[in-house]
C-alpha positions, 0 to 999 in steps of 0.5 A: 194324411196318406191314402191306401188308394193309389195308381196300381202298380199292376194291372189285373186283367178283367179276365183273370177275374171271371176266371176267379170267379167261375174257380170260386162259384164251382167251389161254392158250389160244391160245398153247398150242395154238401151242406145242403145234401147233409143238412136236409138228410141229419136235421129232416128239413121241411121241403117247403124250405125252399132255400136249401134247393139247388134254384135258390142257393146256386144262383145266389151261390154264382152271384156272391162268387162273382160280386166277390172277384168284382169286388176283390179286383177293385181293392186289388188293383186299386190300394196300396195296401190291398192284403192288408184292406183284404185280410179287414173286408173279407171277414167284414163282408162274410159277417154282414152276408150273415145278417139275412140269415139271422132275420130269417131266423128270428121272422121264421118268414119263409115257410119251413123255417128251422135252425138248422135250415138257417144254420146251414144257409149261414154255412153256406157262406162260409163254404163260398169263402173258402173256395173263392178267397183262395181263387181270388187269390190266385188268380187277382192276386192283391198288392202289398 
């Protein structure tokens, strides 16, 4: 049985990982700001639904981009088949990240929760991935 974890043939610096996280976060913030603005404008989401405000989604966007960059770095530098692992891991993590939004939708535990508001939050997860994954690939190239 062959393990996919081995000593890397090439190292990736944590500095390049920080750059990838910053680029991913910046792109994610732009995309998520557009999503939030469109959602609030087009679907009349109540102001009580604070999840679509910059302090909330901005913080979580940055945290998500940093966590993603760290995870990508660890896989890219420790896996013999990093590209293959990431092809499975990225969509899996994206789907799992939607669970809190689904729970929010079914419980309506936050004031002003609407289906449109929760769908916007879900789209924000995709938005961060759309911005971050290319940055990660550029600055933290996976080994094959």
